[in-house]
C-alpha positions, 0 to 999 in steps of 0.5 A, a space after each residue: 577039434 574042428 579047425 576052420 580058418 574062416 571061423 578063426 578069422 571071424 573070431 579075430 575080426 570080431 575081437 579087434 573090430 572096435 579096438 583098432 582103427 586104421 590110424 592105430 594099425 598104421 601107427 603099429 606098422 610104423 613102430 614095427 618098421 622103426 624097431 627093425 631099422 634100429 635093430 639093423 643099425 645096431 653093431 654086430 656085437 649087440 645083435 649077434 651076441 658073440 660077446 666080442 668087444 672092441 677094448 681089452 683091459 690090461 693093467 687096469 686101463 682100456 686099450 683099443 684093439 685094431 678092428 678088421 673091416 670085412 670085405 676091405 683089402 689094403 690099399 696099394 697105390 698104383 704107379 703113374 705110367 706115361 702114355 702117348 700115341 695116335 688117338 684111334 678111337 674116342 668114345 663116351 661110355 656110361 652116359 646111359 647110366 649117369 656116369 658118362 666118361 670119355 675113353 680114348 684108344 691110342 696106337 703107341 706103335 706096339 701094335 696093340 691099342 691102349 684104352 685110356 679112361 680120361 674124364 667126363 666130357 663136362 669136366 674136360 670142357 670146364 677145365 678147357 681141355 677138349 681133347 692129347 698124351 699124358 700120364 695115367 694109372 693102371 689099376 688092374 695090371 693082371 688083366 690083359 688090355 686093362 684100361 689106363 686111367 689118365 692122371 693128366 693129359 697134355 693138350 696143345 702144350 697145356 697140362 690138364 690134371 684129371 686125377 690126384 696122386 692116388 688116382 682119385 678123380 678131381 671132378 669128384 672133389 668139392 671145389 
């Protein structure tokens, strides 16, 4: 059997030349993309065929089983830590990627500078706290010189709240 790709393509082209228009090709392509999206959104139990279900039957009644979410770890709240000292450096980090945040480094007299992630400058201006001592969270205590995330700062006798009790940014909440 002699196989020539150009002849195969010519035969296919001749067979579908009158049957398919540009619009029908686009329609078929759109339908295929839609099918792929629907398949991607289906729960794993339908697409992988593992046969696992989210309920168990006991005494004739369905009971929900706890679902483990892969990739997530249990949340352990960080304890607020006091900080104070002389500000030695102020920088706005991340402006070039759209999440600009003021960081300060303070000298608290121990010989090591403490980095503190404060808040975006626009939020500090909005709440009238341009620049301070305060309370913050250390989320990565295992990392040497890990930055402290400010919960609140004291500026000229006024307390400026920056994060809630769980360390979530107040400037990200709907007001």
